[in-house]
C-alpha positions as CSV (number, residue, x, y, z in Angstrom):
1,M,141.6,112.5,47.6
2,C,144.3,115.2,48.5
3,T,147.0,112.6,49.0
4,A,146.0,110.7,46.3
5,S,146.5,113.8,43.9
6,R,150.3,114.0,45.3
7,V,150.8,110.5,44.2
8,L,149.7,111.2,40.7
9,L,151.9,113.9,40.3
10,Q,154.9,112.2,41.3
11,V,154.9,109.6,39.2
12,F,156.4,109.5,35.6
13,F,154.3,108.6,32.8
14,L,155.8,106.8,29.6
15,M,152.8,107.5,27.0
16,V,149.0,108.5,27.4
17,P,147.4,106.7,24.9
18,E,144.0,108.7,24.0
19,G,140.9,107.5,26.1
20,V,143.0,106.0,28.7
21,R,142.6,107.7,32.1
22,P,143.7,106.7,35.8
23,Q,141.4,104.0,37.2
24,P,139.3,104.9,40.3
25,S,140.8,103.9,43.9
26,I,139.2,100.6,45.3
27,S,137.4,101.0,48.2
28,P,137.8,99.2,51.3
29,S,134.3,97.0,50.7
30,G,135.7,96.5,47.2
31,A,138.8,94.5,46.1
32,V,141.8,94.6,48.6
33,P,145.4,94.0,46.8
34,T,146.8,92.6,50.1
35,P,145.0,92.0,53.1
36,W,147.5,91.8,55.5
37,D,150.7,93.0,54.2
38,L,151.4,96.5,54.4
39,G,155.2,96.9,54.3
40,P,157.0,99.5,52.3
41,G,156.6,99.5,48.4
42,S,159.8,100.1,45.9
43,Q,161.8,102.4,47.1
44,G,164.2,102.5,44.0
45,G,162.0,104.1,41.5
46,T,161.8,100.7,39.3
47,L,158.6,99.0,38.0
48,R,158.2,96.2,40.2
49,S,156.2,94.8,43.1
50,S,156.7,95.1,46.7
51,S,158.9,92.4,47.8
52,E,156.7,92.1,50.9
53,G,153.4,91.2,48.9
54,T,153.1,87.3,49.2
55,E,149.4,86.5,49.1
56,T,146.4,86.4,47.3
57,P,143.9,89.0,48.0
58,W,140.1,88.5,48.1
59,A,137.2,90.5,48.1
60,V,134.3,90.9,50.1
61,P,131.4,88.7,48.6
62,G,128.7,90.3,46.8
63,T,130.9,93.3,45.0
64,P,131.2,93.2,41.2
65,T,134.8,94.9,41.4
66,V,137.4,93.2,39.8
67,V,140.1,91.5,42.0
68,P,143.9,92.3,41.3
69,T,146.5,89.8,42.1
70,V,150.4,90.7,43.1
71,V,152.3,90.1,40.4
72,T,155.4,88.6,42.4
73,P,154.4,85.6,44.8
74,S,158.1,85.7,46.3
75,A,158.1,85.6,50.1
76,P,159.0,88.5,52.2
77,S,162.8,89.0,51.6
78,N,163.6,89.5,55.6
79,G,162.5,85.6,55.9
80,T,159.7,86.4,57.9
81,T,156.0,85.8,57.6
82,D,153.3,86.6,59.9
83,L,150.6,84.4,59.7
84,F,147.6,86.7,61.0
85,P,146.9,90.4,60.1
86,V,148.5,93.1,62.8
87,L,145.1,94.9,63.8
88,P,144.8,96.7,67.2
89,I,141.6,94.8,67.9
90,C,139.6,91.9,66.4
91,V,136.3,92.7,66.9
92,C,134.9,89.5,65.5
93,D,137.3,87.6,68.2
94,L,133.9,86.8,70.3
95,T,135.3,83.0,72.0
96,P,138.6,83.0,73.9
97,G,140.5,80.3,73.1
98,T,138.4,78.7,70.0
99,C,138.7,79.8,66.7
100,D,135.6,82.0,65.4
101,I,133.9,81.0,62.1
102,N,134.9,83.5,59.2
103,C,137.2,85.5,61.4
104,C,140.0,86.0,59.4
105,C,142.1,87.6,62.3
106,D,141.5,85.1,65.1
107,R,144.6,84.1,66.0
108,D,143.2,81.0,67.6
109,C,142.4,79.7,64.1
110,Y,146.2,79.6,63.0
111,L,145.3,79.9,59.3
112,L,148.3,80.8,57.3
113,H,145.5,81.5,53.9
114,P,142.2,82.4,55.9
115,R,140.5,82.6,52.7
116,T,141.1,79.0,51.7
117,V,138.8,77.7,54.7
118,F,136.5,80.2,55.8
119,S,134.1,81.2,52.7
120,F,134.4,84.8,53.6
121,C,135.9,87.5,56.2
122,L,133.8,89.3,58.9
123,P,133.6,93.0,58.7
124,G,136.9,93.8,60.9
125,S,138.9,91.2,60.4
126,V,140.8,92.4,57.6
127,R,142.8,95.9,57.3
128,S,140.7,98.1,55.5
129,S,143.2,99.8,52.8
130,S,142.9,102.4,50.3
131,W,144.2,102.2,46.7
132,V,144.9,104.5,43.4
133,C,145.4,102.3,40.0
134,V,146.3,103.5,36.7
135,D,147.4,101.1,33.6
136,N,151.0,99.0,34.2
137,S,152.0,100.6,31.1
138,L,151.6,104.3,31.6
139,I,154.2,104.3,34.6
140,F,158.1,104.1,33.9
141,R,159.4,105.1,37.6
142,S,157.5,105.5,40.6
143,N,158.9,108.3,43.3
144,S,155.9,107.5,45.7
145,P,156.8,107.3,49.3
146,F,154.1,105.0,50.0
147,P,153.7,101.4,49.4
148,S,153.3,100.4,45.7
149,R,152.2,97.1,43.8
150,V,151.6,95.6,40.6
151,F,148.4,93.8,40.0
152,V,146.9,91.4,37.2
153,D,143.2,91.2,37.2
154,L,141.1,88.1,35.8
155,N,141.3,89.7,32.4
156,G,145.1,90.0,32.7
157,V,145.6,93.4,32.8
158,R,148.3,95.0,34.6
159,Q,147.4,97.7,37.2
160,F,150.3,99.5,38.7
161,C,148.6,100.6,42.5
162,V,149.7,103.0,45.2
163,H,148.9,102.6,48.7
164,V,147.7,106.1,49.6
165,N,146.2,105.9,53.3
166,N,148.0,104.4,56.4
167,S,145.4,102.4,57.7
168,K,147.9,101.3,60.5
169,L,144.9,101.6,63.0
170,N,142.3,100.1,60.9
171,Y,139.9,103.4,61.2
172,F,140.0,103.1,64.9
173,Q,139.8,106.4,66.5
174,E,141.4,107.5,69.4
175,L,138.8,108.3,72.6
176,Q,137.6,111.8,73.1
177,K,139.5,113.2,76.3
178,V,136.2,114.2,78.6
179,N,137.0,116.7,81.5
180,A,134.6,118.8,83.8
181,S,135.7,121.9,81.2
182,N,134.1,120.2,78.0
183,F,131.4,117.7,79.9
184,Q,128.7,120.3,79.7
185,A,129.2,121.3,76.0
186,L,129.5,117.9,74.8
187,A,126.4,116.9,76.6
188,T,124.4,119.8,74.8
189,E,125.9,118.9,71.6
190,F,125.1,115.2,71.0
191,G,122.5,115.0,74.0
192,G,119.0,114.3,73.4
193,K,115.8,113.2,74.4
194,S,115.9,110.2,77.1
195,F,113.6,108.0,79.3
196,T,113.3,109.8,82.6
197,S,110.9,108.4,85.5
198,T,108.0,110.4,86.0
199,F,109.2,110.6,89.8
200,Q,112.2,112.8,89.0
201,S,110.5,114.7,85.9
202,Q,107.4,116.0,88.3
203,A,108.3,118.7,91.0
204,P,107.0,117.5,94.7
205,P,104.1,119.1,96.0
206,P,104.4,122.1,98.4
207,F,102.6,120.0,100.8
208,Y,101.3,116.5,102.0
209,R,97.5,115.9,101.0
210,A,95.4,113.6,102.8
211,G,96.4,109.8,102.1
212,D,99.6,110.9,100.3
213,P,102.7,109.1,101.3
214,I,105.1,110.3,103.9
215,F,108.6,110.6,102.9
216,T,111.7,109.4,104.9
217,Y,115.2,110.4,104.7
218,F,118.4,108.0,105.4
219,S,121.4,110.4,106.1
220,K,123.6,108.0,105.9
221,W,123.2,106.7,102.8
222,S,121.8,109.8,101.6
223,V,118.6,107.8,100.4
224,I,115.1,109.0,100.1
225,S,112.4,106.2,101.3
226,L,108.4,106.1,102.6
227,L,107.8,105.7,106.0
228,R,106.0,102.1,105.6
229,Q,103.5,100.4,108.3
230,P,103.7,96.9,107.6
231,A,100.6,94.8,106.7
232,A,99.3,91.3,107.0
233,V,98.7,89.8,103.1
234,G,97.3,86.4,102.4
235,A,95.4,84.0,104.6
236,G,98.4,83.1,106.8
237,G,98.6,86.9,107.5
238,L,102.2,87.4,106.6
239,C,103.9,90.9,107.0
240,T,104.6,92.5,103.7
241,E,106.8,96.1,104.3
242,S,105.5,97.7,100.9
243,N,102.9,99.3,102.3
244,P,103.2,103.0,102.7
245,A,101.8,105.0,105.8
246,G,98.9,107.7,104.6
247,F,99.0,111.0,105.6
248,L,96.4,112.0,108.4
249,E,94.9,108.3,108.2
250,S,95.2,106.8,111.7
251,K,95.0,102.8,111.6
252,S,96.3,99.8,113.2
253,T,97.7,96.9,111.5
254,T,98.8,93.2,112.3
255,C,100.8,90.7,110.5
256,A,103.3,87.7,111.3
257,R,106.6,87.2,111.2
258,F,107.8,83.0,110.8
259,F,111.3,82.4,110.9
260,K,113.5,79.2,109.7
261,N,116.6,79.9,112.0
262,L,115.8,82.1,114.6
263,A,119.1,82.2,115.9
264,N,120.6,83.7,112.8
265,S,117.1,85.8,112.3
266,C,117.5,87.3,116.0
267,T,120.7,89.9,115.7
268,L,120.1,90.3,111.5
269,D,116.4,90.7,110.4
270,P,116.0,94.8,110.8
271,A,112.4,93.7,111.4
272,L,113.1,92.3,114.7
273,N,115.5,95.7,116.0
274,A,113.7,98.9,117.4
275,A,116.3,100.5,115.8
276,S,115.5,100.4,112.2
277,Y,112.1,101.8,113.1
278,Y,113.8,105.6,114.0
279,N,117.2,105.5,112.0
280,F,115.9,108.3,110.0
281,T,114.3,111.6,109.4
282,V,110.8,112.3,108.3
283,L,110.5,115.5,105.8
284,K,107.9,118.2,107.0
285,V,106.9,118.8,103.5
286,P,107.6,116.7,99.8
287,R,109.3,119.8,98.7
288,G,112.0,119.0,101.2
289,M,113.3,116.4,98.7
290,T,114.8,119.5,96.6
291,D,117.0,120.3,99.4
292,L,118.3,117.6,101.7
293,Q,120.4,119.3,103.2
294,N,118.2,121.8,104.9
295,M,117.6,120.5,108.4
296,K,114.7,122.7,108.7
297,F,112.8,120.1,106.3
298,Q,113.7,117.3,108.4
299,V,111.7,115.9,111.7
300,P,113.7,113.5,113.5
301,V,112.1,110.2,115.4
302,T,111.8,110.9,118.9
303,L,112.1,107.6,121.1
304,V,109.5,108.0,124.4
305,S,111.0,105.1,125.9
306,Q,114.3,103.1,125.5
307,A,114.2,100.0,123.5
308,G,117.4,97.5,123.4
309,S,118.8,95.5,120.6
310,P,118.1,92.1,120.0
311,L,120.3,89.8,122.0
312,L,120.7,86.2,121.5
313,A,121.2,84.7,125.0
314,G,121.0,80.9,125.0
315,N,118.0,79.6,123.7
316,T,116.4,82.7,124.1
317,C,116.6,85.7,121.1
318,E,115.6,88.6,123.7
319,N,114.2,92.5,123.1
320,V,112.6,91.7,119.9
321,V,110.0,94.1,119.2
322,S,106.2,93.1,119.0
323,Q,104.7,96.6,118.7
324,V,105.7,99.8,117.0
325,I,103.5,103.4,117.6
326,Y,104.0,106.1,115.5
327,D,102.6,109.6,117.3
328,I,102.7,112.4,114.5
329,E,101.8,115.7,115.0
330,T,101.1,117.8,112.1
331,N,99.9,121.6,111.3
332,G,98.1,121.6,108.1
333,T,99.9,122.5,105.1
334,F,103.0,123.4,107.2
335,G,102.9,119.9,107.5
336,I,104.8,117.7,110.4
337,Q,106.0,119.2,113.3
338,K,106.7,116.0,115.5
339,V,107.1,112.3,115.5
340,S,107.7,110.4,118.3
341,V,108.0,106.1,118.5
342,S,107.1,103.8,121.3
343,F,108.0,100.1,121.4
344,G,106.7,96.8,123.2
345,Q,109.3,94.2,123.3
346,T,108.9,90.6,124.0
347,S,111.4,87.7,124.1
348,L,111.2,84.4,122.0
349,T,112.7,80.7,122.1
350,V,114.6,79.2,119.3
351,E,113.1,76.5,117.8
352,P,112.0,75.3,114.2
353,D,109.3,77.4,112.3
354,A,108.8,80.0,115.3
355,S,107.0,83.3,114.9
356,L,106.1,86.6,116.1
357,Q,102.9,88.2,115.9
358,Q,103.8,92.5,115.6
359,H,101.1,95.3,115.6
360,F,102.1,98.5,114.1
361,T,100.1,101.6,114.6
362,I,100.5,105.3,113.3
363,R,98.2,108.1,114.8
364,F,97.9,111.9,113.7
365,R,97.0,114.6,115.8
366,A,96.9,118.2,115.4
367,S,99.6,120.2,117.0
368,Q,99.0,121.9,120.5
369,S,98.4,125.3,118.5
370,T,95.7,124.2,116.2
371,A,94.1,121.9,118.5
372,A,93.8,124.3,121.2
373,S,90.1,125.5,120.0
374,L,89.1,121.9,119.6
375,P,88.2,120.5,123.0
376,G,87.5,117.3,121.8
377,P,86.5,115.2,118.6
378,R,82.8,115.7,117.5
379,S,79.7,113.3,117.5
380,G,77.8,115.1,114.7
381,N,78.2,118.4,112.8
382,P,75.5,119.6,113.4
383,G,73.0,116.4,114.3
384,Y,74.1,113.5,116.0
385,I,75.5,110.2,114.0
386,V,74.3,107.2,115.4
387,G,77.3,105.0,117.2
388,K,79.0,108.4,118.3
389,P,79.4,109.2,121.7
390,L,76.6,110.9,123.8
391,L,78.3,114.2,124.9
392,A,77.9,115.6,128.5
393,L,78.8,118.8,130.6
394,T,79.6,118.9,134.2
395,G,80.4,122.7,134.8
396,D,82.7,123.8,131.9
397,V,84.1,120.6,131.1
398,S,82.5,118.4,128.3
399,H,82.8,114.6,128.3
400,S,81.2,111.6,127.4
401,M,78.3,110.1,129.1
402,T,79.5,106.3,130.5
403,L,78.0,102.9,131.5
404,L,79.0,100.5,134.1
405,Q,81.9,97.9,132.6
406,S,82.8,94.8,135.1
407,K,86.1,93.1,135.3
408,G,86.9,89.8,134.4
409,D,85.5,88.2,138.2
410,G,82.3,90.6,137.5
411,T,83.2,93.6,140.0
412,C,82.8,96.8,139.0
413,S,85.5,98.3,136.5
414,V,87.2,101.8,137.2
415,R,87.0,101.6,133.1
416,R,83.5,102.3,132.0
417,H,81.5,101.9,128.4
418,E,80.9,104.9,126.2
419,V,77.2,105.6,126.0
420,Q,76.8,105.4,122.2
421,F,73.8,108.0,120.5
422,G,70.9,105.9,119.3
423,V,72.0,102.5,120.7
424,N,70.6,100.9,123.4
425,A,72.1,99.4,126.1
426,M,72.3,97.6,129.2
427,S,75.2,96.7,131.8
428,G,76.0,95.3,135.2
429,C,78.2,94.4,137.9
430,R,78.8,94.0,141.4
431,L,80.1,96.5,143.6
432,R,81.5,95.5,147.2
433,L,80.3,97.8,150.0
434,K,82.5,99.1,152.4
435,K,82.0,99.5,156.2
436,V,80.8,102.9,156.3
437,D,77.7,105.2,157.3
438,C,74.7,105.6,154.8
439,S,75.6,108.8,153.6
440,H,78.9,107.5,152.4
441,L,77.8,104.5,150.9
442,Q,74.7,106.2,148.7
443,Q,77.4,108.8,147.7
444,E,79.7,106.1,146.4
445,M,76.7,103.8,144.6
446,Y,75.6,107.1,143.1
447,Q,79.0,107.9,141.6
448,T,79.6,104.4,140.6
449,L,76.0,104.4,138.6
450,H,76.5,108.2,136.7
451,G,80.4,108.0,136.7
452,R,82.4,110.8,137.9
453,P,82.2,113.6,137.1
454,R,78.5,113.4,137.4
455,P,76.8,114.5,134.0
456,E,75.0,117.4,134.2
457,H,74.0,118.7,130.8
458,V,73.6,117.0,127.5
459,A,74.9,118.1,124.5
460,I,71.7,118.9,122.0
461,F,73.5,118.7,119.0
462,G,76.9,116.9,118.1
463,N,78.8,119.5,117.6
464,A,78.0,121.7,121.0
465,D,80.4,124.1,122.3
466,P,80.8,124.2,126.4
467,A,81.4,127.8,126.1
468,Q,77.7,128.3,124.6
469,K,75.2,127.2,127.4
470,G,72.3,127.3,125.1
471,E,73.7,124.4,123.4
472,W,72.9,121.9,126.0
473,T,70.0,120.9,128.0
474,R,69.5,120.0,131.8
475,I,69.6,116.2,132.8
476,L,66.4,115.7,134.5
477,S,67.2,113.2,137.6
478,R,65.0,111.9,140.4
479,N,66.9,110.6,143.4
480,C,65.6,107.9,146.0
481,S,63.3,108.9,148.5
482,V,63.7,107.6,152.1
483,S,59.6,108.6,152.7
484,A,58.5,106.0,149.8
485,M,60.4,102.8,151.4
486,H,58.5,103.3,154.6
487,C,61.5,102.4,156.6
488,T,62.9,104.5,159.4
489,S,66.1,102.2,160.1
490,C,67.6,101.3,156.5
491,C,69.6,103.0,154.3
492,V,68.1,103.6,150.9
493,I,70.6,102.9,148.1
494,P,70.2,103.1,144.6
495,V,70.7,99.9,142.7
496,S,69.6,100.7,139.1
497,L,70.4,103.7,136.7
498,Q,67.7,104.3,133.7
499,I,68.9,106.8,131.1
500,Q,66.3,108.0,129.0
501,V,66.8,110.1,126.4
502,L,64.4,111.8,123.7
503,W,65.4,112.4,120.6
504,A,64.5,113.5,117.2
505,Y,65.1,114.2,113.2
506,I,64.9,117.9,112.4
507,G,65.4,120.0,109.5
508,L,64.9,119.1,105.7
509,Q,63.7,115.4,105.0
510,S,66.8,114.9,102.2
511,N,69.3,115.6,104.8
512,P,67.8,115.3,108.5
513,Q,69.8,116.2,111.8
514,A,69.4,114.1,114.8
515,H,69.1,116.2,118.2
516,V,68.6,115.4,121.9
517,S,65.1,116.9,123.1
518,G,65.6,115.8,126.8
519,A,67.4,113.7,129.0
520,R,66.6,112.0,132.8
521,F,68.3,109.9,135.1
522,L,65.7,107.6,136.9
523,Y,67.3,105.6,139.8
524,Q,65.4,102.2,141.5
525,C,66.3,101.9,145.1
526,Q,66.3,99.4,147.8
527,P,66.9,99.6,151.6
528,I,69.2,97.8,153.2
529,K,70.5,97.3,156.8
530,D,73.7,98.4,157.8
531,S,75.4,95.7,157.8
532,Q,73.1,93.3,155.7
533,L,75.3,92.7,152.8
534,T,79.1,92.7,151.9
535,E,78.5,93.2,147.9
536,M,75.3,94.6,145.7
537,S,74.7,94.1,142.0
538,L,74.3,97.2,139.9
539,T,72.9,97.7,136.8
540,T,72.5,101.0,134.3
541,I,70.2,100.8,131.3
542,V,70.0,103.2,128.1
543,T,67.1,103.8,125.9
544,F,66.6,105.9,123.3
545,V,62.9,107.5,122.0
546,D,62.8,108.7,118.6
547,I,60.1,111.3,119.3
548,T,60.7,112.7,115.7
549,Q,56.9,114.1,114.5
550,K,56.9,113.5,110.8
551,P,54.9,115.6,108.7
552,E,52.2,114.3,106.5
553,P,53.3,113.5,103.0
554,P,52.4,116.3,100.4
555,W,49.2,116.1,98.2
556,G,49.8,116.2,94.7
557,Q,47.8,119.1,92.3
558,P,44.6,117.9,91.3
559,R,44.8,117.2,87.4
560,I,41.8,118.2,84.9
561,D,41.1,114.7,83.8
562,W,40.4,113.0,87.5
563,K,37.2,111.3,87.6
564,L,34.9,111.5,90.7
565,P,32.6,108.9,90.4
566,F,30.8,108.9,93.8
567,D,30.1,112.8,93.2
568,F,26.2,113.2,92.2
569,F,26.9,116.0,90.1
570,F,29.8,114.9,88.0
571,P,28.0,114.9,84.9
572,F,27.1,118.4,85.1
573,K,31.0,119.3,86.1
574,V,32.1,117.4,83.2
575,A,29.6,119.0,80.8
576,F,30.5,122.1,82.0
577,S,34.1,121.9,82.1
578,K,34.7,120.3,78.2
579,G,34.4,122.5,75.4
580,A,31.6,123.0,72.8
581,D,31.9,119.5,71.6
582,S,31.5,118.1,74.8
583,Q,28.8,120.0,75.9
584,K,26.8,118.8,72.7
585,G,27.6,115.1,73.5
586,S,26.6,115.1,77.0
587,V,22.9,117.1,76.2
588,S,21.4,113.7,76.3
589,P,22.2,112.4,79.7
590,I,21.6,115.5,81.4
591,L,18.2,115.6,80.0
592,V,17.3,111.9,81.2
593,L,18.9,112.8,84.3
594,S,16.6,115.9,84.7
595,L,13.4,113.8,83.7
596,L,14.3,111.0,86.5
597,L,14.7,114.0,89.2
598,L,11.6,115.6,88.4
599,G,9.7,112.2,88.1
600,V,11.4,111.3,91.7
601,L,10.2,114.8,93.2
602,S,6.8,114.6,91.9
603,L,6.2,111.2,93.7
604,E,7.7,112.6,96.7
605,T,4.6,115.3,96.5
606,K,1.9,112.9,95.8
């Protein structure tokens, strides 16, 4: 408005009738004197319209303002006419090569008079203008440097208007320059609340908890991910990669993969390449995400053995990963200390609809410093748990008691079954006899039956400590007796072992604890000649006997209203235990009973 004031000061007034004032400027949303021609106005000072104003302007629909018209309808003096308004950007031109409806600045429309075709002009399709108008009779000469026009409104009133604002840029602002020096200031001034993910807004926990996902870091791409353990999903057991491994959760999974074109998948599918299972580092603790450049929070994955990359050789895809085993060493709240991986690889024949079954195992164990005081897993704490191994002791070494195990052909295997607490079992196998003397043969048979080393003690509780001898009980044993066989030239060897374990519950009935009261080995023997047999069938039997002495169920406290119908003195007891009202009601029965008693006594005396 300061510019408008300067314009009015430079206009010479002929006369100012009383009550006449300059009219307010026409806003861009109202009537526009000329839609696109903004050439220079009359500079000679005479009252005339601009020679460049040739078109009749129009107003935006819905505005009550009066639309002035140009007085001089002549064409521009230079003889050229611009069919389209000169706008830096036509915001409504949305379809290239096609005329957009009501877009008055669209050059694809080729319209000299857009208002005659379009019902209205879309906002931004005509140049914005700002004019100041007064009655034409007030103006004698105009010395304004701005373009001026003389218009006649609908009522025939002539108005002299001055274009006071240079709308050449159509009010488009230049882009503000942003650099490192003013970025933070602008972000603080204009920034506001925004949506942020929970993962970014919350600080990572200081250490892993059981079941938490394990974070991995790919330094090549600077990406944080999770340690995955593919698992089977659906009826077909297809592998899904979205199954995260849980901290301290040792488990194994098996899933299947199917390939439509194994020739391409052989070298391109990362699931078949061993490198994709160790080309990252594992974060010791979650807070390592805040300082990814600090290598003390990262643990590399160590290869136990070298694994080759997949290779397509003729009709065979070689070095395909069939098994992945992670061994993770942890140290409490200090997190993961060591990660190692081993692979099993196989070869696949390239054929339609080829498939592969993969096995994934993750095992957690405590670090050596932490596990030094724990010789092995407990079978209960303190009492035994049914199904857990029965603990035995030989010297100062604790181990599990074992049973015979046979191979596929029925012969005795080096591997043995564990004796499970509370589970009766029987196993057998065939032992091939060697050409040795009797004493060596007997020793071999005994060792085959009870295993190596021979159990000497059995743990009373499932958490027995090998250093505490009082927590173990000696195993009673009865070997074969040569004199009982009455055979002087025979070799008496054991052919069967029966392990009897006596156990019982102790403690509270609400939380009973199982303990072993005693155990014994009973051998059944058989005499043989030195060269009589070449193999012998052996049998091992385990029997658990529950000797718990269950306490008598507690008796409740007697109630006052108990009735004793078989008590001879019941009426008297009731009479004297009740109040005065009861005694009054019980006088008659007592008298009758007394008379009957006297009558019986009198009959006996006669």
